[in-house]
N, CA, C and O atoms as CSV, one atom per row, in Angstrom:
chain,resi,resn,atom,element,x,y,z
A,1,MET,N,N,3.360,-79.376,-3.585
A,1,MET,CA,C,5.068,-79.019,-3.259
A,1,MET,C,C,4.942,-77.698,-2.456
A,1,MET,O,O,4.312,-76.724,-2.866
A,2,GLN,N,N,5.370,-77.737,-1.686
A,2,GLN,CA,C,5.858,-75.890,-1.719
A,2,GLN,C,C,6.852,-75.369,-1.691
A,2,GLN,O,O,7.667,-75.908,-0.941
A,3,LEU,N,N,7.304,-74.178,-2.395
A,3,LEU,CA,C,8.779,-73.772,-2.707
A,3,LEU,C,C,9.351,-73.435,-1.673
A,3,LEU,O,O,8.548,-73.152,-0.784
A,4,PRO,N,N,10.992,-73.284,-1.232
A,4,PRO,CA,C,11.821,-73.073,-0.121
A,4,PRO,C,C,11.672,-71.560,-0.339
A,4,PRO,O,O,12.001,-71.143,-1.450
A,5,GLY,N,N,11.075,-70.397,0.865
A,5,GLY,CA,C,11.176,-69.520,0.942
A,5,GLY,C,C,9.446,-68.920,0.819
A,5,GLY,O,O,9.146,-67.729,0.900
A,6,SER,N,N,8.525,-69.979,0.624
A,6,SER,CA,C,7.214,-69.536,0.069
A,6,SER,C,C,6.411,-69.322,1.401
A,6,SER,O,O,5.296,-68.802,1.390
A,7,GLU,N,N,7.086,-69.786,2.652
A,7,GLU,CA,C,6.338,-69.959,3.838
A,7,GLU,C,C,5.988,-68.709,4.520
A,7,GLU,O,O,5.249,-68.696,5.505
A,8,GLY,N,N,6.743,-67.190,3.777
A,8,GLY,CA,C,6.497,-65.681,4.398
A,8,GLY,C,C,7.954,-65.454,5.575
A,8,GLY,O,O,8.675,-66.167,6.273
A,9,LEU,N,N,7.829,-64.330,5.314
A,9,LEU,CA,C,9.330,-64.260,6.225
A,9,LEU,C,C,9.199,-64.364,7.694
A,9,LEU,O,O,10.188,-64.607,8.385
A,10,GLU,N,N,7.783,-64.156,8.308
A,10,GLU,CA,C,7.882,-64.508,9.971
A,10,GLU,C,C,8.324,-66.367,10.079
A,10,GLU,O,O,8.986,-66.804,11.021
A,11,ALA,N,N,7.891,-67.107,9.122
A,11,ALA,CA,C,7.739,-68.655,9.602
A,11,ALA,C,C,9.615,-68.692,8.772
A,11,ALA,O,O,10.356,-69.551,9.252
A,12,GLN,N,N,10.063,-68.017,7.919
A,12,GLN,CA,C,11.551,-68.423,8.040
A,12,GLN,C,C,12.401,-67.762,9.169
A,12,GLN,O,O,13.567,-68.023,9.467
A,13,VAL,N,N,11.729,-67.032,9.616
A,13,VAL,CA,C,12.751,-66.335,10.845
A,13,VAL,C,C,12.720,-67.222,11.985
A,13,VAL,O,O,13.718,-67.729,12.499
A,14,ASP,N,N,11.113,-67.440,12.480
A,14,ASP,CA,C,10.678,-68.677,13.410
A,14,ASP,C,C,11.732,-69.747,13.428
A,14,ASP,O,O,12.490,-69.970,14.373
A,15,GLY,N,N,11.686,-70.593,11.908
A,15,GLY,CA,C,12.750,-71.550,11.886
A,15,GLY,C,C,14.000,-71.380,12.084
A,15,GLY,O,O,14.489,-72.188,12.873
A,16,LEU,N,N,14.754,-70.551,11.615
A,16,LEU,CA,C,15.888,-70.199,11.944
A,16,LEU,C,C,16.348,-70.037,13.167
A,16,LEU,O,O,17.342,-70.556,13.675
A,17,ARG,N,N,15.487,-69.197,13.685
A,17,ARG,CA,C,15.589,-69.040,15.503
A,17,ARG,C,C,15.504,-70.431,15.640
A,17,ARG,O,O,16.635,-70.914,15.703
A,18,LYS,N,N,14.446,-71.423,15.725
A,18,LYS,CA,C,14.522,-72.646,16.549
A,18,LYS,C,C,15.351,-73.316,16.200
A,18,LYS,O,O,15.750,-74.018,17.129
A,19,SER,N,N,15.974,-73.524,15.084
A,19,SER,CA,C,17.349,-73.963,14.630
A,19,SER,C,C,18.946,-73.613,15.395
A,19,SER,O,O,20.031,-74.190,15.315
A,20,GLY,N,N,18.472,-72.358,16.168
A,20,GLY,CA,C,19.862,-72.040,17.495
A,20,GLY,C,C,20.159,-70.787,16.327
A,20,GLY,O,O,20.801,-70.070,17.095
A,21,SER,N,N,20.154,-70.099,15.175
A,21,SER,CA,C,20.218,-69.029,14.656
A,21,SER,C,C,19.882,-67.699,15.244
A,21,SER,O,O,18.907,-67.503,15.969
A,22,ARG,N,N,20.718,-66.837,14.897
A,22,ARG,CA,C,20.333,-65.360,15.313
A,22,ARG,C,C,20.215,-64.781,14.341
A,22,ARG,O,O,21.178,-64.749,13.575
A,23,VAL,N,N,19.144,-64.187,14.043
A,23,VAL,CA,C,18.301,-63.489,13.133
A,23,VAL,C,C,18.138,-62.139,13.481
A,23,VAL,O,O,17.677,-61.733,14.548
A,24,PHE,N,N,18.665,-61.237,12.231
A,24,PHE,CA,C,18.412,-60.094,12.436
A,24,PHE,C,C,17.585,-59.555,10.926
A,24,PHE,O,O,18.059,-59.688,9.798
A,25,VAL,N,N,16.504,-59.048,11.196
A,25,VAL,CA,C,15.563,-58.757,10.080
A,25,VAL,C,C,15.684,-57.126,9.576
A,25,VAL,O,O,15.481,-56.183,10.341
A,26,ILE,N,N,15.946,-57.027,8.561
A,26,ILE,CA,C,15.625,-55.419,7.862
A,26,ILE,C,C,15.209,-55.410,6.511
A,26,ILE,O,O,15.707,-55.722,5.429
A,27,GLU,N,N,13.468,-54.666,7.176
A,27,GLU,CA,C,13.195,-54.653,6.092
A,27,GLU,C,C,12.890,-53.182,5.740
A,27,GLU,O,O,12.990,-52.344,6.636
A,28,PRO,N,N,12.383,-52.672,4.018
A,28,PRO,CA,C,12.287,-51.288,3.816
A,28,PRO,C,C,11.875,-50.563,4.644
A,28,PRO,O,O,11.264,-51.098,5.569
A,29,ASP,N,N,12.029,-49.124,4.654
A,29,ASP,CA,C,11.600,-48.401,5.886
A,29,ASP,C,C,10.600,-47.330,5.244
A,29,ASP,O,O,10.504,-47.267,4.018
A,30,GLU,N,N,10.020,-46.674,5.893
A,30,GLU,CA,C,8.582,-46.152,5.032
A,30,GLU,C,C,9.476,-44.900,3.854
A,30,GLU,O,O,8.791,-44.496,2.915
A,31,VAL,N,N,10.343,-44.581,3.922
A,31,VAL,CA,C,10.453,-43.725,2.689
A,31,VAL,C,C,11.114,-44.721,1.496
A,31,VAL,O,O,10.809,-44.620,0.308
A,32,SER,N,N,11.939,-45.560,1.958
A,32,SER,CA,C,12.535,-46.592,0.947
A,32,SER,C,C,11.149,-46.991,0.380
A,32,SER,O,O,10.837,-46.596,-0.744
A,33,ARG,N,N,10.286,-47.774,1.127
A,33,ARG,CA,C,8.897,-48.071,0.346
A,33,ARG,C,C,7.878,-47.263,-0.349
A,33,ARG,O,O,7.012,-47.643,-1.138
A,34,LYS,N,N,8.172,-45.928,0.143
A,34,LYS,CA,C,7.638,-44.755,-0.678
A,34,LYS,C,C,8.188,-44.621,-2.165
A,34,LYS,O,O,7.593,-44.151,-3.135
A,35,ALA,N,N,9.840,-45.303,-2.084
A,35,ALA,CA,C,10.309,-44.941,-3.395
A,35,ALA,C,C,10.252,-45.801,-4.345
A,35,ALA,O,O,10.218,-45.450,-5.525
A,36,ILE,N,N,10.228,-47.264,-3.896
A,36,ILE,CA,C,10.053,-48.226,-4.373
A,36,ILE,C,C,9.175,-48.410,-5.423
A,36,ILE,O,O,9.352,-48.803,-6.576
A,37,GLY,N,N,7.973,-47.971,-4.674
A,37,GLY,CA,C,6.234,-47.688,-5.224
A,37,GLY,C,C,5.399,-49.176,-4.917
A,37,GLY,O,O,5.372,-50.010,-4.012
A,38,HIS,N,N,5.002,-49.049,-5.718
A,38,HIS,CA,C,4.124,-50.792,-6.316
A,38,HIS,C,C,4.941,-51.255,-7.439
A,38,HIS,O,O,4.451,-52.279,-7.914
A,39,ASN,N,N,5.567,-51.033,-7.791
A,39,ASN,CA,C,6.192,-52.189,-9.184
A,39,ASN,C,C,7.765,-52.087,-8.994
A,39,ASN,O,O,8.727,-51.401,-9.338
A,40,LEU,N,N,7.483,-53.013,-8.360
A,40,LEU,CA,C,9.400,-53.074,-8.144
A,40,LEU,C,C,10.210,-53.190,-9.306
A,40,LEU,O,O,11.406,-52.921,-9.417
A,41,LEU,N,N,9.305,-53.682,-10.275
A,41,LEU,CA,C,10.633,-53.292,-11.711
A,41,LEU,C,C,10.235,-51.937,-12.235
A,41,LEU,O,O,9.984,-52.202,-13.411
A,42,SER,N,N,10.072,-50.942,-12.117
A,42,SER,CA,C,9.811,-49.686,-12.605
A,42,SER,C,C,11.024,-49.116,-12.718
A,42,SER,O,O,11.800,-49.007,-11.768
A,43,PRO,N,N,11.234,-48.758,-13.770
A,43,PRO,CA,C,12.704,-48.681,-14.397
A,43,PRO,C,C,12.684,-46.767,-13.439
A,43,PRO,O,O,13.550,-46.272,-12.718
A,44,GLU,N,N,11.278,-46.171,-13.902
A,44,GLU,CA,C,11.176,-44.642,-12.579
A,44,GLU,C,C,11.736,-45.108,-11.456
A,44,GLU,O,O,12.794,-44.494,-11.321
A,45,ALA,N,N,11.593,-45.849,-10.602
A,45,ALA,CA,C,11.394,-46.230,-8.988
A,45,ALA,C,C,13.350,-46.838,-8.643
A,45,ALA,O,O,13.765,-47.027,-7.500
A,46,ARG,N,N,14.057,-46.993,-9.670
A,46,ARG,CA,C,15.334,-47.600,-9.780
A,46,ARG,C,C,15.866,-46.653,-9.193
A,46,ARG,O,O,16.002,-46.960,-8.008
A,47,VAL,N,N,16.287,-45.533,-9.429
A,47,VAL,CA,C,16.980,-43.968,-8.788
A,47,VAL,C,C,16.645,-44.001,-7.399
A,47,VAL,O,O,17.421,-44.215,-6.467
A,48,PRO,N,N,15.252,-43.738,-7.338
A,48,PRO,CA,C,14.831,-43.385,-5.821
A,48,PRO,C,C,14.935,-43.992,-4.969
A,48,PRO,O,O,15.238,-43.527,-3.871
A,49,ALA,N,N,14.672,-45.508,-5.240
A,49,ALA,CA,C,14.770,-46.820,-4.297
A,49,ALA,C,C,16.195,-46.744,-4.360
A,49,ALA,O,O,16.366,-46.559,-3.155
A,50,ALA,N,N,17.233,-46.744,-4.788
A,50,ALA,CA,C,18.694,-47.067,-4.553
A,50,ALA,C,C,19.203,-45.994,-3.323
A,50,ALA,O,O,19.725,-46.377,-2.276
A,51,GLU,N,N,18.959,-44.681,-3.649
A,51,GLU,CA,C,19.389,-43.768,-2.648
A,51,GLU,C,C,18.445,-43.782,-1.414
A,51,GLU,O,O,18.890,-43.101,-0.490
A,52,ALA,N,N,17.422,-44.299,-1.200
A,52,ALA,CA,C,16.760,-44.177,-0.035
A,52,ALA,C,C,17.293,-45.757,0.330
A,52,ALA,O,O,17.827,-45.676,1.436
A,53,GLY,N,N,17.338,-46.707,-0.005
A,53,GLY,CA,C,17.966,-47.543,0.884
A,53,GLY,C,C,19.114,-47.627,1.149
A,53,GLY,O,O,19.441,-48.267,2.148
A,54,ARG,N,N,20.526,-46.721,-0.035
A,54,ARG,CA,C,21.290,-46.257,0.854
A,54,ARG,C,C,21.557,-45.682,2.310
A,54,ARG,O,O,22.405,-45.841,3.188
A,55,VAL,N,N,20.389,-44.923,2.119
A,55,VAL,CA,C,20.113,-43.952,3.341
A,55,VAL,C,C,19.847,-44.831,4.412
A,55,VAL,O,O,20.385,-44.491,5.466
A,56,GLN,N,N,19.241,-45.759,4.445
A,56,GLN,CA,C,18.499,-46.618,5.217
A,56,GLN,C,C,19.542,-47.128,5.738
A,56,GLN,O,O,19.753,-47.023,6.947
A,57,GLY,N,N,20.669,-47.999,4.610
A,57,GLY,CA,C,21.727,-48.805,5.044
A,57,GLY,C,C,22.801,-48.314,5.936
A,57,GLY,O,O,23.369,-48.991,6.792
A,58,ARG,N,N,23.078,-46.767,5.587
A,58,ARG,CA,C,23.589,-46.071,6.851
A,58,ARG,C,C,23.241,-46.505,8.257
A,58,ARG,O,O,23.697,-47.241,9.132
A,59,ALA,N,N,22.110,-45.615,8.036
A,59,ALA,CA,C,21.288,-45.749,9.365
A,59,ALA,C,C,21.232,-47.229,10.154
A,59,ALA,O,O,21.149,-47.382,11.373
A,60,GLU,N,N,21.282,-48.008,9.393
A,60,GLU,CA,C,21.095,-49.200,10.161
A,60,GLU,C,C,22.175,-50.010,10.301
A,60,GLU,O,O,22.133,-51.163,10.731
A,61,ALA,N,N,23.350,-49.297,9.868
A,61,ALA,CA,C,24.718,-50.098,9.905
A,61,ALA,C,C,25.034,-50.654,11.417
A,61,ALA,O,O,25.317,-51.746,11.910
A,62,VAL,N,N,24.816,-49.198,11.925
A,62,VAL,CA,C,25.507,-49.410,13.264
A,62,VAL,C,C,24.863,-50.509,14.145
A,62,VAL,O,O,25.614,-51.226,14.806
A,63,SER,N,N,23.383,-50.708,14.205
A,63,SER,CA,C,22.741,-52.012,15.034
A,63,SER,C,C,22.788,-53.053,13.949
A,63,SER,O,O,22.345,-54.103,14.414
A,64,THR,N,N,23.064,-53.156,12.979
A,64,THR,CA,C,23.686,-54.316,11.907
A,64,THR,C,C,24.971,-55.063,12.457
A,64,THR,O,O,25.079,-56.248,12.772
A,65,ILE,N,N,25.915,-54.051,12.487
A,65,ILE,CA,C,27.019,-54.628,12.912
A,65,ILE,C,C,26.882,-54.522,14.622
A,65,ILE,O,O,27.705,-55.350,15.012
A,66,ALA,N,N,26.476,-54.131,15.384
A,66,ALA,CA,C,26.284,-54.764,16.956
A,66,ALA,C,C,25.865,-55.643,16.565
A,66,ALA,O,O,26.552,-56.571,16.991
A,67,PHE,N,N,25.002,-56.047,15.886
A,67,PHE,CA,C,24.298,-57.253,16.139
A,67,PHE,C,C,25.210,-58.679,16.186
A,67,PHE,O,O,25.380,-59.553,17.036
A,68,SER,N,N,25.690,-58.446,14.854
A,68,SER,CA,C,26.589,-59.447,14.572
A,68,SER,C,C,28.074,-59.422,14.879
A,68,SER,O,O,28.974,-60.233,14.661
A,69,THR,N,N,28.038,-58.208,15.465
A,69,THR,CA,C,30.039,-58.656,16.706
A,69,THR,C,C,29.219,-58.635,18.013
A,69,THR,O,O,30.076,-58.525,18.889
A,70,ASP,N,N,28.496,-58.664,18.363
A,70,ASP,CA,C,28.079,-58.547,19.940
A,70,ASP,C,C,28.519,-57.151,20.515
A,70,ASP,O,O,29.144,-57.064,21.573
A,71,GLY,N,N,28.146,-56.030,19.733
A,71,GLY,CA,C,28.510,-54.755,19.768
A,71,GLY,C,C,30.379,-54.140,19.521
A,71,GLY,O,O,30.850,-53.005,19.451
A,72,ALA,N,N,30.906,-55.288,19.460
A,72,ALA,CA,C,32.408,-55.277,19.838
A,72,ALA,C,C,33.336,-53.970,18.310
A,72,ALA,O,O,34.366,-53.311,18.452
A,73,ALA,N,N,32.604,-54.044,17.295
A,73,ALA,CA,C,32.878,-52.871,16.299
A,73,ALA,C,C,31.719,-52.023,16.316
A,73,ALA,O,O,30.916,-52.250,15.411
A,74,VAL,N,N,31.402,-51.007,17.202
A,74,VAL,CA,C,30.028,-50.203,17.260
A,74,VAL,C,C,30.926,-48.879,17.498
A,74,VAL,O,O,30.368,-47.901,17.001
A,75,SER,N,N,32.211,-48.557,18.143
A,75,SER,CA,C,32.760,-47.413,17.907
A,75,SER,C,C,33.456,-47.473,16.855
A,75,SER,O,O,33.740,-46.326,16.510
A,76,TYR,N,N,33.866,-48.216,16.185
A,76,TYR,CA,C,35.009,-47.964,15.234
A,76,TYR,C,C,33.495,-47.395,13.785
A,76,TYR,O,O,33.575,-46.479,12.967
A,77,THR,N,N,32.563,-48.178,13.963
A,77,THR,CA,C,32.025,-48.235,12.780
A,77,THR,C,C,31.053,-46.789,12.657
A,77,THR,O,O,30.632,-46.328,11.596
A,78,LYS,N,N,30.810,-46.184,14.101
A,78,LYS,CA,C,30.131,-44.881,13.965
A,78,LYS,C,C,30.993,-43.899,13.716
A,78,LYS,O,O,30.575,-42.830,13.270
A,79,ARG,N,N,32.693,-44.162,14.031
A,79,ARG,CA,C,33.842,-43.233,13.620
A,79,ARG,C,C,33.317,-43.359,12.004
A,79,ARG,O,O,32.689,-42.397,11.562
A,80,PHE,N,N,33.574,-44.584,11.072
A,80,PHE,CA,C,33.627,-44.760,10.100
A,80,PHE,C,C,32.532,-43.848,9.326
A,80,PHE,O,O,32.782,-43.000,8.469
A,81,LEU,N,N,31.297,-44.209,9.811
A,81,LEU,CA,C,30.241,-44.180,8.994
A,81,LEU,C,C,29.745,-42.130,9.079
A,81,LEU,O,O,29.003,-41.467,8.354
A,82,SER,N,N,30.696,-41.686,10.469
A,82,SER,CA,C,30.508,-40.028,10.324
A,82,SER,C,C,31.347,-39.213,9.214
A,82,SER,O,O,31.239,-37.987,9.206
A,83,LYS,N,N,32.183,-39.860,8.272
A,83,LYS,CA,C,32.946,-39.526,7.495
A,83,LYS,C,C,32.377,-38.773,6.296
A,83,LYS,O,O,33.127,-38.373,5.406
């Protein structure tokens, strides 16, 4: 028996796309991976990982919103994020 989600990210994305879904994947960037470290549950990594994730999230926001709105909200998002 295989548990849902145990087939790996690529297989899940492929399955979603084959079913007609649009898929936008964001994975931790290098800075975030380094901040997370080898132990996802390490209390010492909590704050650095959160800070790195926030920076990456802000950097990815415009492309994520562009994907989800087909570009309609990009100029508003750029103005909002620059504040």
